[in-house]
C-alpha distance (Angstrom), angle and dihedral (degrees) to the residues before:
residue distance angle dihedral
X1 . . .
X2 3.82 . .
X3 3.68 120.1 .
X4 3.83 125.6 -154.1
X5 3.81 127.3 -175.0
X6 3.86 130.4 -177.9
X7 3.83 130.1 -162.2
X8 3.83 126.4 -167.0
X9 3.82 120.6 -175.8
X10 3.79 143.4 168.3
X11 3.71 128.6 176.9
X12 3.82 134.4 172.7
X13 3.82 120.9 -142.9
X14 3.75 118.1 -159.3
X15 3.85 96.5 -162.2
X16 3.78 107.4 24.0
X17 3.82 127.6 169.2
X18 3.78 119.5 -123.9
X19 3.82 136.6 163.5
X20 3.84 117.1 -83.8
X21 3.83 112.8 -156.3
X22 3.68 117.7 -156.3
X23 3.86 124.1 -146.5
X24 3.77 114.5 -57.2
X25 3.82 92.4 -131.2
X26 3.78 110.5 49.8
X27 3.82 111.3 -129.4
X28 3.71 119.5 -125.0
X29 3.82 112.6 -85.2
X30 3.82 113.6 -112.4
X31 3.83 120.7 -112.3
X32 3.81 89.6 -110.4
X33 3.75 135.3 19.1
X34 3.77 132.4 33.5
X35 3.83 119.0 -28.0
X36 3.81 114.6 -111.6
X37 3.80 116.9 -96.8
X38 3.76 115.5 -91.1
X39 3.79 105.2 166.7
X40 3.88 135.1 82.1
X41 3.68 114.8 -113.2
X42 3.83 140.9 162.3
X43 3.83 117.4 -88.8
X44 3.76 136.0 177.6
X45 3.86 103.3 -104.2
X46 3.74 103.9 -177.3
X47 3.88 116.4 -127.8
X48 3.82 120.3 27.4
X49 3.80 132.1 166.1
X50 3.84 126.3 -143.1
X51 3.80 109.9 -163.8
X52 3.82 132.7 159.1
X53 3.69 153.4 114.8
X54 3.82 135.6 -122.6
X55 3.74 131.5 -166.7
X56 3.84 124.5 -165.4
X57 3.72 132.5 -174.7
X58 3.79 134.8 -171.5
X59 3.77 120.6 -164.6
X60 3.73 117.6 -173.3
X61 3.87 114.4 -140.2
X62 3.79 130.0 -172.8
X63 3.85 115.2 -32.0
X64 3.76 114.0 -24.1
X65 3.80 97.2 -21.4
X66 3.83 120.4 113.5
X67 3.76 135.7 -173.2
X68 3.90 114.0 -140.2
X69 3.84 127.9 -170.0
X70 3.71 134.8 174.0
X71 3.74 140.2 177.4
X72 3.76 129.3 -171.8
X73 3.83 140.9 -179.1
X74 3.83 112.7 -155.0
X75 3.74 109.8 -174.6
X76 3.81 114.9 -172.7
X77 3.75 121.6 171.1
X78 3.80 144.8 147.1
X79 3.66 121.6 -102.1
X80 3.80 95.4 -173.8
X81 3.84 130.5 29.8
X82 3.83 115.7 -147.9
X83 3.74 120.8 -119.1
X84 3.78 95.9 -108.4
X85 3.85 89.4 63.3
X86 3.83 92.3 53.8
X87 3.83 97.2 57.7
X88 3.88 94.4 88.3
X89 3.78 93.7 -111.3
X90 3.81 95.6 116.3
X91 3.77 139.4 41.6
X92 3.89 94.3 -92.5
X93 3.81 87.6 -106.0
X94 3.77 91.8 149.2
X95 3.70 101.4 79.1
X96 3.81 130.1 170.8
X97 3.72 114.6 -122.0
X98 3.76 97.4 13.0
X99 3.84 122.5 115.1
X100 3.77 113.1 -97.4
X101 3.82 119.0 -110.6
X102 3.77 114.6 -105.4
X103 3.84 94.6 30.4
X104 3.90 111.7 95.2
X105 3.87 108.4 -138.0
X106 3.87 90.4 -144.3
X107 3.70 131.3 31.2
X108 3.77 130.3 174.3
X109 3.83 137.4 -179.7
X110 3.77 134.1 -164.1
X111 3.83 121.7 -178.5
X112 3.76 141.7 159.5
X113 3.75 119.5 -158.1
X114 3.75 144.8 170.1
X115 3.81 116.6 -132.6
X116 3.81 111.9 -78.0
X117 3.75 88.6 -134.1
X118 3.75 95.9 57.0
X119 3.80 119.7 107.6
X120 3.81 88.1 -111.1
X121 3.84 111.3 28.0
X122 3.79 126.8 179.3
X123 3.80 141.9 165.5
X124 3.81 139.4 -171.0
X125 3.80 123.8 -171.8
X126 3.77 144.8 169.2
X127 3.76 124.5 -145.2
X128 3.82 121.2 -160.2
X129 3.82 125.6 -162.8
X130 3.74 122.0 -173.5
X131 3.84 131.4 -155.6
X132 3.88 120.6 -39.6
X133 3.74 89.0 39.2
X134 3.92 121.0 157.8
X135 3.79 91.5 -99.7
X136 3.88 95.8 57.4
X137 3.84 86.6 -126.3
X138 3.78 137.6 129.6
X139 3.79 113.8 -89.0
X140 3.77 113.6 -63.9
X141 3.80 143.6 175.8
X142 3.78 131.0 -144.0
X143 3.75 130.2 -157.8
X144 3.80 127.0 -141.5
X145 3.75 132.2 178.0
X146 3.72 139.6 168.4
X147 3.86 146.3 161.8
X148 3.85 135.9 -154.0
X149 3.69 127.6 -159.2
X150 3.87 111.8 -155.8
X151 3.72 120.2 -153.8
X152 3.83 128.7 171.8
X153 3.79 96.4 -94.6
X154 3.78 104.2 17.4
X155 3.80 147.9 23.2
X156 3.73 127.8 -139.3
X157 3.82 115.9 -159.2
X158 3.79 135.2 -178.6
X159 3.90 115.5 -168.0
X160 3.80 133.3 175.2
X161 3.78 131.6 -170.9
X162 3.85 130.1 -167.2
X163 3.81 87.4 7.1
X164 3.81 91.4 173.3
X165 3.77 91.3 54.4
X166 3.84 95.1 -127.6
X167 3.86 111.5 -165.7
X168 3.84 92.6 -12.0
X169 3.87 91.7 159.9
X170 3.85 95.7 144.6
X171 3.81 91.5 -142.1
X172 3.80 139.1 55.1
X173 3.80 114.3 -100.4
X174 3.80 106.6 -139.4
X175 3.80 111.7 -130.4
X176 3.76 88.3 -7.7
X177 3.80 98.2 116.0
X178 3.83 129.8 93.2
X179 3.73 107.8 -71.1
X180 3.79 117.6 -111.9
X181 3.87 113.8 -127.0
X182 3.80 105.8 -121.4
X183 3.72 125.8 -173.9
X184 3.77 94.4 -98.6
X185 3.83 104.1 24.8
X186 3.82 139.0 -21.3
X187 3.80 114.5 -72.4
X188 3.83 117.2 -139.3
X189 3.80 119.2 -120.7
X190 3.75 133.2 -162.9
X191 3.85 117.1 -107.8
X192 3.75 106.5 -129.1
X193 3.85 123.4 -153.7
X194 3.76 123.7 -121.0
X195 3.70 127.5 -129.2
X196 3.73 103.2 -84.4
X197 3.81 127.7 -127.8
X198 3.83 110.5 -51.2
X199 3.76 124.1 -173.4
X200 3.84 118.4 -172.6
X201 3.78 132.9 -170.9
X202 3.75 115.7 -158.0
X203 3.77 129.0 -171.5
X204 3.84 116.2 -170.9
X205 3.82 122.4 -169.5
X206 3.80 116.6 -159.2
X207 3.85 110.8 -145.5
């Protein structure tokens, strides 16, 4: 029979880590002393909230095949911005109440699979990630699939990830990502590449 589960959570962090984004235009380095910061890097940003919900469902199909689906909302945001971020030296990229970069607000999965213990097991699944994802890209979906043939003394497997080659750009695109809405103006982000299509053949011998 179908099985449905639901999770709801909320946690408050007192000393969370978030991404600090330096000015979009790097200031001219001074004649002496250290150059001004011009990179994005993680910082401790005081209070942050993790709140969300996730629903998962498993529907048995014919034999030992099952359909699985899931959808989640993962809301992560600052509730307090530290003093160093309020002195005008950055792009106001640390914003209270706005989703944190690198944490997709929405995620969804859909898969069909045959029991991994079957003599011939297989799976195919799609993973969707919404805005604020770790690649700083528009929402995207990746496709994975694989199969394993079990024998008495060995297993033979064929597995593929990101088979549709989503965002396989090889290199980072500077300022090519989805802008982050700062307090004063949008802050540019770099569009990061995904791991390209990977196909793996594995042979496992049971001794």
